MDTraj code that builds the backbone (N, CA, C; nanometers):
import mdtraj as md
import numpy as np

residues = "MET TYR GLN ALA ARG PRO LEU ASN GLU VAL LYS ALA GLU LEU PHE LYS GLY LEU ALA HIS PRO LEU ARG ILE ARG ILE LEU GLU LEU LEU ALA GLU GLN GLN GLU ARG GLY VAL SER GLU LEU LEU GLU ALA THR ARG LEU GLU ALA SER HIS LEU SER GLN HIS LEU ARG VAL LEU ARG SER TYR GLY LEU VAL ASN SER GLU ARG ARG GLY SER GLN VAL TYR TYR ARG LEU ALA HIS PRO SER VAL ALA ARG MET LEU THR GLU ALA ARG THR PHE LEU ALA ASP VAL ARG ALA GLY SER".split()
xyz = np.array([
    [7.0013, 10.3183, -0.6680],
    [6.9650, 10.2123, -0.4961],
    [6.7847, 10.1661, -0.4705],
    [6.7484, 10.2770, -0.4025],
    [6.6063, 10.2574, -0.3946],
    [6.5124, 10.1988, -0.4940],
    [6.5201, 10.2733, -0.6102],
    [6.4104, 10.2157, -0.7420],
    [6.4384, 10.1081, -0.7377],
    [6.5047, 9.9747, -0.7293],
    [6.4665, 9.8600, -0.7539],
    [6.4151, 9.7512, -0.6324],
    [6.4235, 9.8574, -0.5346],
    [6.3562, 9.7982, -0.4045],
    [6.2399, 9.7634, -0.3869],
    [6.1713, 9.7232, -0.3479],
    [5.9702, 9.6904, -0.2854],
    [6.0031, 9.8278, -0.2356],
    [5.8910, 9.9064, -0.2249],
    [5.8401, 10.0390, -0.1434],
    [5.8002, 9.9984, 0.0199],
    [5.8239, 9.8719, 0.0721],
    [5.8101, 9.8755, 0.2099],
    [5.9558, 9.8493, 0.2356],
    [6.0158, 9.8114, 0.1801],
    [6.1349, 9.8069, 0.1982],
    [6.2516, 9.8917, 0.2317],
    [6.2291, 9.9747, 0.1200],
    [6.2356, 10.1356, 0.1466],
    [6.1983, 10.2444, 0.2878],
    [6.0311, 10.2059, 0.2875],
    [5.9912, 10.2996, 0.3711],
    [6.0545, 10.2018, 0.5250],
    [6.0790, 10.1124, 0.5129],
    [6.1436, 10.0517, 0.6666],
    [6.2905, 10.1450, 0.6851],
    [6.3237, 10.1522, 0.5520],
    [6.4966, 10.2109, 0.6011],
    [6.4674, 10.3535, 0.6292],
    [6.3883, 10.3804, 0.6051],
    [6.3239, 10.5472, 0.6400],
    [6.3329, 10.5629, 0.7821],
    [6.2354, 10.4907, 0.8319],
    [6.2169, 10.5135, 0.9299],
    [6.2504, 10.4449, 1.0495],
    [6.4063, 10.3397, 0.9753],
    [6.5010, 10.3928, 1.1213],
    [6.6424, 10.4620, 1.1053],
    [6.6276, 10.5655, 0.9735],
    [6.7048, 10.6660, 0.9876],
    [6.6140, 10.8059, 1.0741],
    [6.4657, 10.7306, 1.1510],
    [6.4007, 10.8119, 1.2193],
    [6.4345, 10.7398, 1.3385],
    [6.4789, 10.6271, 1.3940],
    [6.4494, 10.5396, 1.5398],
    [6.4756, 10.5975, 1.6250],
    [6.5416, 10.7416, 1.5811],
    [6.6243, 10.8076, 1.7238],
    [6.5556, 10.9499, 1.7401],
    [6.5007, 11.0013, 1.9299],
    [6.4341, 11.1165, 1.9573],
    [6.5460, 11.2063, 1.9059],
    [6.6960, 11.1560, 1.9039],
    [6.7251, 11.2894, 1.9269],
    [6.7677, 11.3464, 1.7231],
    [6.7438, 11.2437, 1.6648],
    [6.7517, 11.2602, 1.5274],
    [6.6223, 11.3673, 1.4789],
    [6.4571, 11.3417, 1.5698],
    [6.3193, 11.3431, 1.5549],
    [6.4055, 11.4868, 1.5604],
    [6.4541, 11.5418, 1.6663],
    [6.4525, 11.6491, 1.7800],
    [6.5587, 11.7716, 1.6507],
    [6.6499, 11.6590, 1.5643],
    [6.6848, 11.7620, 1.4796],
    [6.5723, 11.8046, 1.3773],
    [6.5587, 11.6860, 1.3165],
    [6.4328, 11.7392, 1.2166],
    [6.3099, 11.8716, 1.2649],
    [6.2848, 11.8421, 1.3716],
    [6.2008, 11.9855, 1.4649],
    [6.2462, 12.0715, 1.4197],
    [6.3782, 12.0566, 1.4690],
    [6.4608, 12.2344, 1.4334],
    [6.4232, 12.2913, 1.3846],
    [6.4846, 12.1869, 1.2275],
    [6.4642, 12.2528, 1.1256],
    [6.3591, 12.2381, 1.0067],
    [6.2270, 12.1837, 1.0804],
    [6.1226, 12.2174, 1.0194],
    [6.1273, 12.3674, 1.0553],
    [6.1198, 12.3806, 1.2339],
    [6.1032, 12.5675, 1.2788],
    [6.1347, 12.6854, 1.2205],
    [6.2082, 12.6322, 1.1757],
    [6.3034, 12.7443, 1.0689],
    [6.3909, 12.7008, 0.9446],
    [6.3730, 12.7672, 0.8446],
    [6.4237, 12.7032, 0.6807],
    [6.5963, 12.6612, 0.6920],
    [6.6361, 12.7083, 0.8276],
    [6.8143, 12.6326, 0.7697],
    [6.8714, 12.6980, 0.9037],
    [6.9913, 12.5945, 0.9990],
    [6.9962, 12.5468, 1.0492],
    [7.1817, 12.5529, 1.0667],
    [7.2178, 12.6123, 1.1302],
    [7.3909, 12.5875, 1.1479],
    [7.3865, 12.4962, 1.1918],
    [7.4913, 12.4803, 1.2393],
    [7.5631, 12.3503, 1.3480],
    [7.6074, 12.4368, 1.4996],
    [7.6426, 12.5664, 1.4564],
    [7.6312, 12.5732, 1.6272],
    [7.5327, 12.5975, 1.6345],
    [7.3806, 12.5748, 1.5940],
    [7.2775, 12.6616, 1.5571],
    [7.2309, 12.5196, 1.6910],
    [7.2344, 12.4283, 1.5856],
    [7.2115, 12.3012, 1.6484],
    [7.2494, 12.2519, 1.7892],
    [7.3789, 12.2695, 1.7526],
    [7.4729, 12.2400, 1.8938],
    [7.3898, 12.2373, 2.0000],
    [7.3854, 12.3754, 2.0143],
    [7.3057, 12.4703, 2.1035],
    [7.1830, 12.4472, 2.1212],
    [7.1113, 12.4723, 2.0953],
    [6.9502, 12.3576, 2.0487],
    [6.9561, 12.2671, 2.1362],
    [7.0202, 12.1390, 2.0805],
    [7.0531, 12.0221, 2.1068],
    [7.1006, 11.8974, 2.2313],
    [7.2151, 12.0573, 2.2511],
    [7.2856, 12.0326, 2.3677],
    [7.4217, 11.8635, 2.4043],
    [7.4333, 11.8348, 2.2455],
    [7.4697, 11.7624, 2.2092],
    [7.6364, 11.8058, 2.2302],
    [7.7429, 11.6995, 2.2399],
    [7.8833, 11.7099, 2.1839],
    [7.8698, 11.7503, 2.0165],
    [7.9659, 11.7531, 1.9845],
    [7.9827, 11.7657, 1.8551],
    [8.0016, 11.6580, 1.7711],
    [8.0903, 11.6148, 1.8042],
    [8.0713, 11.4249, 1.7413],
    [7.9342, 11.4070, 1.7042],
    [7.8545, 11.3968, 1.8349],
    [7.7092, 11.3103, 1.8173],
    [7.6460, 11.4035, 1.7585],
    [7.6468, 11.5126, 1.7231],
    [7.5505, 11.5643, 1.6496],
    [7.5976, 11.5505, 1.4785],
    [7.7011, 11.5003, 1.4624],
    [7.8352, 11.5383, 1.3423],
    [7.7223, 11.3472, 1.2909],
    [7.7126, 11.2840, 1.3961],
    [7.7091, 11.1049, 1.3723],
    [7.5289, 11.1443, 1.3489],
    [7.4123, 11.2028, 1.4447],
    [7.3076, 11.1925, 1.4044],
    [7.3158, 11.2854, 1.2549],
    [7.3703, 11.4207, 1.1691],
    [7.3254, 11.4632, 1.0813],
    [7.3857, 11.3781, 0.9824],
    [7.5078, 11.2880, 1.0086],
    [7.5100, 11.1945, 0.8562],
    [7.4204, 11.1126, 0.8673],
    [7.3439, 11.0736, 0.9589],
    [7.2454, 10.9542, 0.9445],
    [7.1518, 11.0069, 0.8574],
    [7.1257, 11.1421, 0.9321],
    [6.9768, 11.1957, 0.8344],
    [7.0067, 11.2336, 0.7167],
    [7.0880, 11.2701, 0.6516],
    [7.1795, 11.3261, 0.5486],
    [7.1491, 11.1436, 0.4574],
    [7.2447, 11.0447, 0.5307],
    [7.2165, 10.8870, 0.3990],
    [7.1106, 10.8898, 0.3781],
    [6.9920, 10.9044, 0.4368],
    [6.8444, 10.8648, 0.4637],
    [6.7942, 10.9853, 0.3590],
    [6.8486, 11.0735, 0.2987],
    [6.7768, 11.1488, 0.2279],
    [6.7196, 11.2416, 0.3052],
    [6.7014, 11.2771, 0.4230],
    [6.5781, 11.3747, 0.4659],
    [6.6426, 11.4977, 0.5350],
    [6.7816, 11.5321, 0.5204],
    [6.8455, 11.7179, 0.5662],
    [6.9776, 11.6442, 0.4466],
    [6.9651, 11.8100, 0.3608],
    [7.0876, 11.8774, 0.3423],
    [7.1679, 11.9240, 0.4072],
    [7.2832, 11.9479, 0.3256],
    [7.4070, 12.0583, 0.3700],
    [7.4900, 12.0871, 0.2883],
    [7.4824, 12.2467, 0.3266],
    [7.5825, 12.3348, 0.2292],
    [7.6735, 12.3709, 0.3237],
    [7.8104, 12.3988, 0.2860],
    [7.9269, 12.4462, 0.3217],
    [7.9236, 12.5956, 0.2767],
    [7.9279, 12.6608, 0.4187],
    [7.9242, 12.9020, 0.3597],
    [8.0794, 12.8919, 0.5064],
    [8.1820, 12.8820, 0.4308],
    [8.3144, 12.9244, 0.5093],
    [8.3220, 12.8280, 0.5816],
    [8.3324, 12.8524, 0.7109],
    [8.4228, 12.7750, 0.7790],
    [8.2373, 12.6757, 0.8661],
    [8.1433, 12.7548, 0.8408],
    [8.0071, 12.7100, 0.9105],
    [7.9462, 12.5854, 0.7870],
    [7.8974, 12.5134, 0.8534],
    [7.7808, 12.4141, 0.7885],
    [7.6623, 12.4520, 0.8123],
    [7.5618, 12.4702, 0.7141],
    [7.3910, 12.4633, 0.7601],
    [7.2917, 12.3197, 0.6759],
    [7.2018, 12.3111, 0.7626],
    [7.1411, 12.2205, 0.6962],
    [6.9745, 12.2553, 0.7476],
    [6.9110, 12.1648, 0.6246],
    [6.7591, 12.2445, 0.6547],
    [6.7243, 12.0880, 0.5496],
    [6.6083, 12.0573, 0.5421],
    [6.5432, 11.9327, 0.5572],
    [6.5044, 11.9937, 0.4127],
    [6.5895, 11.8019, 0.3576],
    [6.5982, 11.7911, 0.2598],
    [6.4208, 11.8116, 0.1172],
    [6.3509, 11.8045, 0.1877],
    [6.2309, 11.8062, 0.1101],
    [6.0517, 11.8898, 0.2086],
    [5.9463, 11.9408, 0.1764],
    [5.9232, 11.9678, 0.2566],
    [5.8100, 11.8737, 0.3215],
    [5.8471, 11.7864, 0.2279],
    [5.7353, 11.6867, 0.2943],
    [5.7976, 11.5667, 0.4183],
    [5.9449, 11.5994, 0.4712],
    [5.9221, 11.5741, 0.6106],
    [5.8876, 11.6230, 0.6697],
    [5.8636, 11.7927, 0.6639],
    [5.8084, 11.8488, 0.8105],
    [5.6567, 11.8130, 0.7666],
    [5.6119, 11.7912, 0.6618],
    [5.4730, 11.7518, 0.7112],
    [5.4270, 11.5986, 0.7602],
    [5.5466, 11.4809, 0.7339],
    [5.5098, 11.3878, 0.7652],
    [5.5524, 11.4117, 0.9563],
    [5.6522, 11.4721, 0.9991],
    [5.6511, 11.5049, 1.1480],
    [5.5055, 11.5711, 1.1662],
    [5.4980, 11.6465, 1.1299],
    [5.3483, 11.6836, 1.1523],
    [5.2516, 11.5799, 1.1809],
    [5.2115, 11.5232, 1.0656],
    [5.1108, 11.3716, 1.0878],
    [5.1516, 11.3093, 1.1807],
    [5.2603, 11.3032, 1.2174],
    [5.3330, 11.2073, 1.3099],
    [5.2888, 11.2585, 1.4517],
    [5.3118, 11.3952, 1.4808],
    [5.1798, 11.4559, 1.5573],
    [5.1050, 11.4083, 1.6181],
    [5.0174, 11.4550, 1.4884],
    [4.8647, 11.4986, 1.5316],
    [4.8233, 11.2623, 1.5292],
    [4.8864, 11.2504, 1.4372],
    [4.8320, 11.0669, 1.5038],
    [4.8733, 11.0258, 1.6137],
    [4.9821, 11.0668, 1.6857],
    [4.9945, 11.0885, 1.8847],
    [4.9438, 11.1063, 1.9881],
    [4.9170, 11.2336, 1.8976],
    [4.8447, 11.3590, 1.9975],
    [4.6520, 11.2091, 2.0044],
    [4.6465, 11.1594, 1.8563],
    [4.4513, 11.1144, 1.9283],
    [4.5029, 11.0039, 1.9786],
    [4.6347, 10.9150, 1.9168],
    [4.5882, 10.8060, 2.0071],
    [4.5989, 10.8118, 2.1722],
    [4.7151, 10.9323, 2.1751],
    [4.7432, 10.9727, 2.3652],
    [4.5783, 10.9961, 2.3729],
    [4.4912, 11.0509, 2.3436],
    [4.3688, 11.0968, 2.3362],
    [4.2493, 10.9894, 2.3310],
    [4.3278, 10.8267, 2.3080],
    [4.1885, 10.7285, 2.2612],
    [4.1088, 10.7650, 2.1662],
    [4.1075, 10.7814, 2.0949],
    [4.0728, 10.8336, 1.9567],
    [4.0948, 10.7252, 1.8492],
])
top = md.Topology()
chain = top.add_chain()
for i, resn in enumerate(residues, 1):
    res = top.add_residue(resn, chain, resSeq=i)
    for name in ("N", "CA", "C"):
        top.add_atom(name, md.element.get_by_symbol(name[0]), res)
traj = md.Trajectory(xyz[None], top)
Protein backbone atom coordinates (compact mmCIF):
# COMPACT_ATOMS: atom_id res chain seq x y z
CA MET A 1 0.00 0.00 0.00
CA TYR A 2 2.68 2.53 1.03
CA GLN A 3 5.52 1.19 -1.12
CA ALA A 4 4.30 2.62 -4.43
CA ARG A 5 3.60 6.09 -3.04
CA PRO A 6 6.13 8.90 -2.65
CA LEU A 7 7.59 9.09 0.85
CA ASN A 8 6.33 12.64 1.40
CA GLU A 9 2.74 11.43 0.84
CA VAL A 10 3.21 8.55 3.25
CA LYS A 11 4.64 10.95 5.86
CA ALA A 12 1.65 13.26 5.42
CA GLU A 13 -0.66 10.31 6.07
CA LEU A 14 1.31 9.45 9.22
CA PHE A 15 0.93 13.01 10.51
CA LYS A 16 -2.81 12.82 9.86
CA GLY A 17 -2.86 9.87 12.23
CA LEU A 18 -1.06 11.97 14.84
CA ALA A 19 -3.28 15.03 14.31
CA HIS A 20 -5.31 14.77 17.49
CA PRO A 21 -4.18 15.64 21.04
CA LEU A 22 -5.77 12.52 22.52
CA ARG A 23 -3.95 10.24 20.09
CA ILE A 24 -0.68 11.91 21.06
CA ARG A 25 -1.59 11.40 24.73
CA ILE A 26 -2.32 7.71 24.13
CA LEU A 27 1.05 7.29 22.41
CA GLU A 28 2.80 9.09 25.27
CA LEU A 29 1.14 6.78 27.78
CA LEU A 30 2.30 3.76 25.80
CA ALA A 31 5.82 5.22 25.55
CA GLU A 32 5.95 5.51 29.36
CA GLN A 33 5.05 1.87 29.90
CA GLN A 34 5.73 -1.01 27.54
CA GLU A 35 2.07 -1.95 27.26
CA ARG A 36 -1.24 -0.95 28.74
CA GLY A 37 -4.63 -2.56 28.87
CA VAL A 38 -7.69 -0.76 27.60
CA SER A 39 -8.92 -0.29 31.17
CA GLU A 40 -5.68 1.51 32.07
CA LEU A 41 -5.96 3.72 29.00
CA LEU A 42 -9.58 4.52 29.84
CA GLU A 43 -8.61 5.55 33.35
CA ALA A 44 -5.61 7.61 32.22
CA THR A 45 -7.43 9.43 29.41
CA ARG A 46 -10.89 9.63 31.02
CA LEU A 47 -12.42 9.00 27.62
CA GLU A 48 -15.59 7.07 26.99
CA ALA A 49 -14.83 3.56 25.77
CA SER A 50 -16.23 4.26 22.30
CA HIS A 51 -14.06 7.36 21.87
CA LEU A 52 -10.92 5.57 23.03
CA SER A 53 -11.72 2.71 20.68
CA GLN A 54 -11.97 5.12 17.73
CA HIS A 55 -8.62 6.71 18.52
CA LEU A 56 -6.94 3.33 18.98
CA ARG A 57 -8.38 2.17 15.66
CA VAL A 58 -6.83 5.21 13.92
CA LEU A 59 -3.47 4.58 15.60
CA ARG A 60 -3.58 0.92 14.54
CA SER A 61 -4.52 1.83 10.97
CA TYR A 62 -1.43 4.05 10.70
CA GLY A 63 0.81 1.34 12.14
CA LEU A 64 1.63 3.28 15.30
CA VAL A 65 0.33 0.73 17.82
CA ASN A 66 -0.19 -3.01 18.03
CA SER A 67 -2.80 -4.79 20.08
CA GLU A 68 -3.10 -8.22 21.62
CA ARG A 69 -6.18 -9.81 23.15
CA ARG A 70 -5.64 -11.86 26.30
CA GLY A 71 -8.86 -13.27 27.61
CA SER A 72 -11.36 -10.45 27.84
CA GLN A 73 -8.72 -7.68 27.94
CA VAL A 74 -6.95 -6.03 25.00
CA TYR A 75 -3.44 -4.69 25.51
CA TYR A 76 -1.75 -2.03 23.41
CA ARG A 77 1.90 -1.21 22.81
CA LEU A 78 3.83 1.02 20.47
CA ALA A 79 4.41 -0.73 17.15
CA HIS A 80 8.05 0.36 17.00
CA PRO A 81 10.54 2.03 19.39
CA SER A 82 10.94 4.85 16.87
CA VAL A 83 7.43 6.07 17.75
CA ALA A 84 8.63 6.91 21.28
CA ARG A 85 11.75 8.57 19.85
CA MET A 86 9.61 10.61 17.47
CA LEU A 87 7.52 11.88 20.40
CA THR A 88 10.67 12.78 22.33
CA GLU A 89 12.13 14.63 19.33
CA ALA A 90 8.87 16.53 18.85
CA ARG A 91 8.91 17.56 22.52
CA THR A 92 12.53 18.75 22.21
CA PHE A 93 11.77 20.68 19.03
CA LEU A 94 8.72 22.37 20.55
CA ALA A 95 10.61 23.27 23.74
CA ASP A 96 13.33 24.89 21.60
CA VAL A 97 10.74 26.79 19.57
CA ARG A 98 9.03 28.02 22.73
CA ALA A 99 12.38 29.10 24.14
CA GLY A 100 13.03 31.10 20.98
CA SER A 101 16.01 29.19 19.66
